[in-house]
C-alpha positions in Angstrom: -30.0 -71.9 -13.5 -31.5 -69.4 -15.8 -34.0 -67.0 -14.2 -37.5 -66.7 -15.7 -38.5 -63.5 -17.0 -41.9 -62.4 -15.9 -44.0 -61.0 -18.5 -46.4 -58.1 -18.1 -50.0 -59.2 -18.2 -51.7 -57.6 -21.4 -54.5 -55.1 -20.8 -56.7 -56.9 -23.1 -56.5 -59.9 -25.3 -55.6 -59.4 -29.1 -58.5 -58.5 -31.6 -57.5 -61.5 -33.9 -57.9 -63.8 -30.9 -61.3 -62.5 -29.9 -62.7 -62.5 -33.3 -61.0 -65.8 -34.4 -62.4 -67.6 -31.2 -65.9 -65.8 -31.5 -66.2 -66.9 -35.2 -66.7 -70.5 -33.9 -69.4 -69.7 -31.5 -72.4 -69.6 -34.0 -74.9 -70.9 -31.5 -75.6 -70.7 -27.8 -77.7 -73.3 -25.8 -80.9 -72.2 -24.1 -79.2 -72.3 -20.9 -76.5 -70.0 -21.9 -78.9 -67.6 -23.2 -80.6 -67.5 -19.8 -77.1 -67.1 -18.1 -76.0 -64.4 -20.7 -79.1 -62.3 -21.2 -81.4 -63.1 -18.4 -79.8 -61.3 -15.5 -79.3 -58.2 -17.5 -82.9 -58.2 -19.0 -84.4 -58.8 -15.5 -82.2 -56.1 -14.0 -83.1 -53.4 -16.6 -86.8 -54.4 -16.9 -87.4 -54.2 -13.0 -84.9 -51.4 -12.3 -86.1 -48.5 -10.2 -83.9 -46.3 -12.3 -86.5 -46.5 -15.0 -86.2 -48.1 -18.6 -88.9 -47.2 -21.0 -89.8 -47.9 -24.7 -88.3 -44.6 -25.9 -84.7 -45.7 -25.0 -81.9 -46.3 -27.4 -79.7 -49.3 -26.6 -76.4 -50.6 -27.9 -75.4 -54.1 -27.2 -71.6 -54.7 -27.2 -70.4 -58.2 -28.0 -74.0 -59.1 -29.5 -72.7 -62.4 -30.9 -75.3 -64.3 -33.1 -78.1 -62.0 -31.8 -79.5 -64.3 -29.4 -80.2 -61.8 -26.8 -81.6 -59.2 -29.3 -85.4 -60.3 -29.0 -85.3 -59.6 -25.2 -84.0 -56.0 -25.3 -85.8 -55.4 -28.7 -89.0 -55.2 -26.6 -87.4 -52.7 -24.0 -86.1 -50.3 -26.6 -87.0 -47.8 -29.5 -83.7 -48.6 -31.1 -81.2 -51.6 -30.7 -77.9 -51.6 -32.2 -75.4 -54.4 -31.9 -71.6 -54.6 -32.2 -69.2 -57.6 -32.5 -65.6 -58.3 -33.7 -66.6 -61.4 -35.5 -68.2 -60.8 -39.1 -69.6 -64.3 -38.9 -71.4 -63.6 -35.8 -72.8 -60.2 -36.9 -74.0 -62.1 -40.3 -75.9 -64.5 -38.1 -77.3 -61.7 -35.8 -78.6 -59.8 -39.0 -80.7 -62.9 -40.0 -82.7 -62.4 -37.0 -83.8 -59.0 -38.1 -84.3 -57.7 -34.6 -81.6 -55.0 -34.7 -81.9 -51.6 -36.2 -78.1 -51.7 -37.0 -75.4 -54.1 -36.8 -71.6 -53.3 -37.0 -68.2 -55.1 -36.9 -66.0 -53.3 -34.7 -63.7 -52.8 -31.6 -65.8 -52.3 -28.4 -64.6 -48.8 -27.2 -64.5 -47.3 -30.7 -68.0 -48.5 -31.3 -69.2 -46.9 -28.3 -67.7 -43.5 -29.1 -69.2 -43.6 -32.6 -72.6 -44.5 -31.3 -72.3 -41.7 -28.7 -71.7 -39.1 -31.4 -74.8 -40.1 -33.6 -78.1 -38.6 -33.6 -80.4 -41.1 -31.8 -83.6 -40.2 -33.8 -81.6 -40.6 -37.0 -80.5 -44.2 -35.9 -83.8 -45.4 -35.0 -85.3 -44.2 -38.4 -88.5 -42.4 -39.1 -91.5 -43.3 -37.1 -89.4 -44.5 -34.3 -90.5 -41.7 -32.0 -89.4 -41.3 -28.6 -86.4 -39.7 -26.9 -84.3 -37.8 -29.8 -81.0 -36.2 -29.4 -77.3 -37.0 -29.6 -76.2 -40.0 -27.8 -78.0 -43.0 -26.4 -79.6 -44.2 -23.3 -78.4 -47.8 -22.3 -75.0 -49.6 -23.0 -75.2 -53.2 -22.5 -72.3 -55.6 -22.4 -72.9 -59.5 -21.5 -69.9 -61.7 -21.3 -67.5 -59.5 -23.4 -65.6 -57.7 -20.7 -63.9 -60.9 -20.1 -61.6 -59.9 -23.0 -60.2 -56.8 -21.1 -58.2 -56.3 -18.1 -58.0 -52.6 -17.8 -61.7 -51.4 -18.0 -61.4 -47.6 -17.5 -61.5 -47.0 -21.3 -64.7 -49.0 -21.6 -66.4 -47.2 -18.5 -65.3 -43.7 -19.6 -66.4 -44.2 -23.3 -69.8 -45.8 -22.0 -70.4 -43.0 -19.7 -69.7 -40.3 -22.2 -72.0 -42.1 -24.8 -75.0 -41.8 -22.4 -74.3 -38.8 -20.4 -76.3 -36.2 -22.4 -79.4 -38.3 -21.5 -78.5 -39.4 -18.1 -78.3 -43.0 -19.3 -77.4 -46.2 -17.9 -74.4 -48.7 -18.3 -75.0 -52.4 -17.6 -72.4 -55.1 -17.8 -71.4 -58.5 -16.5 -67.9 -59.5 -15.5 -66.3 -62.7 -14.2 -65.6 -62.3 -10.5 -62.2 -62.2 -8.7 -62.9 -63.3 -5.3 -61.8 -60.7 -2.7 -58.9 -63.0 -1.2 -57.2 -62.8 -4.5 -53.8 -61.1 -4.4 -55.1 -58.8 -7.2 -58.0 -57.7 -5.0 -55.7 -56.6 -2.2 -54.2 -53.2 -1.7 -51.6 -52.5 -4.4 -53.1 -55.3 -6.6 -54.1 -54.5 -10.3 -57.9 -55.5 -9.6 -58.0 -58.0 -12.6 -56.3 -61.2 -13.8 -56.0 -63.2 -16.8 -57.2 -66.7 -15.7 -56.4 -70.2 -17.1 -59.5 -70.0 -19.2 -57.9 -67.3 -21.2 -60.5 -64.8 -19.8 -60.0 -61.9 -17.5 -61.7 -61.8 -14.0 -62.2 -58.7 -12.0 -62.5 -57.6 -8.4 -65.7 -55.9 -7.7 -64.1 -53.3 -5.8 -61.9 -52.6 -8.9 -65.0 -52.3 -11.1 -66.8 -49.9 -8.8 -63.8 -47.7 -7.9 -62.6 -47.4 -11.6 -66.3 -46.5 -12.6 -66.6 -43.8 -9.9 -63.1 -42.6 -10.8 -64.3 -41.6 -14.2 -66.3 -38.9 -12.3 -69.2 -39.7 -14.8 -70.8 -42.8 -13.1 -72.7 -43.7 -10.0 -73.4 -47.2 -8.8 -77.0 -48.3 -9.0 -76.7 -52.0 -8.3 -74.3 -55.0 -8.2 -75.3 -58.4 -7.9 -73.7 -61.8 -8.0 -74.5 -63.9 -11.1 -73.6 -67.1 -13.0 -72.7 -65.6 -16.4 -71.7 -69.0 -17.7 -70.7 -72.7 -16.9 -67.3 -74.2 -17.4 -67.1 -78.0 -17.5 -70.2 -78.4 -15.6 -69.3 -75.8 -12.9 -70.8 -72.4 -12.5 -68.5 -69.4 -13.1 -68.8 -66.6 -10.6 -69.7 -63.3 -11.9 -71.1 -59.9 -11.2 -73.7 -57.7 -12.9 -73.2 -54.0 -12.7 -75.6 -51.3 -13.3 -74.4 -47.7 -13.3 -76.3 -44.4 -13.9 -74.2 -41.7 -15.8 -74.4 -38.2 -14.5 -75.9 -35.7 -16.8 -73.7 -32.9 -18.6 
């Protein structure tokens, strides 16, 4: 009998897969909007960490821009990034983002972090000028990545000059899972084609960058699958200032 060769799990899904799938998601339902955006918005607007209208935001995986109006009201400048050109075109029609771009997540953060915040916001935006930004947001997009270290490190670097925040959601891998035990990888590619992460893995990886401290972590339902809630976690980290 031939033995099966066990393939190594990829650290992230391929860009063609993500952009091709995303291109078909032209609209979200109101319920999905609440699940995707509501917890992030509530956490930031009520956070003791302090978010004010002088802040500069980047929304990763902005999709059609459905969440844009919520965060537009919290920010001096709001930028959006997505891999799908079709989705970015729809987001642009909403006219709530200062800037929109098609691109890969980590590269987009790195580029954003090198920009002058005041110049990005445009004349008359006022507020908190300088290089870098204040808040990195990622809702329902890290499900396309197994290894989160590149994202966490890049996000921290982008907001460290301003002591900013990194807020994102993941699909949760329960502590009893093999991947969450000692020696486990901390994440798993599930049958849905999305990655789920152990909460301890996310926290330890973030702290391991030496640039982030945990502000809060809460259980949420980021989406529903065939009528059943999907377990998720919303993380909020504060970057240590340079």
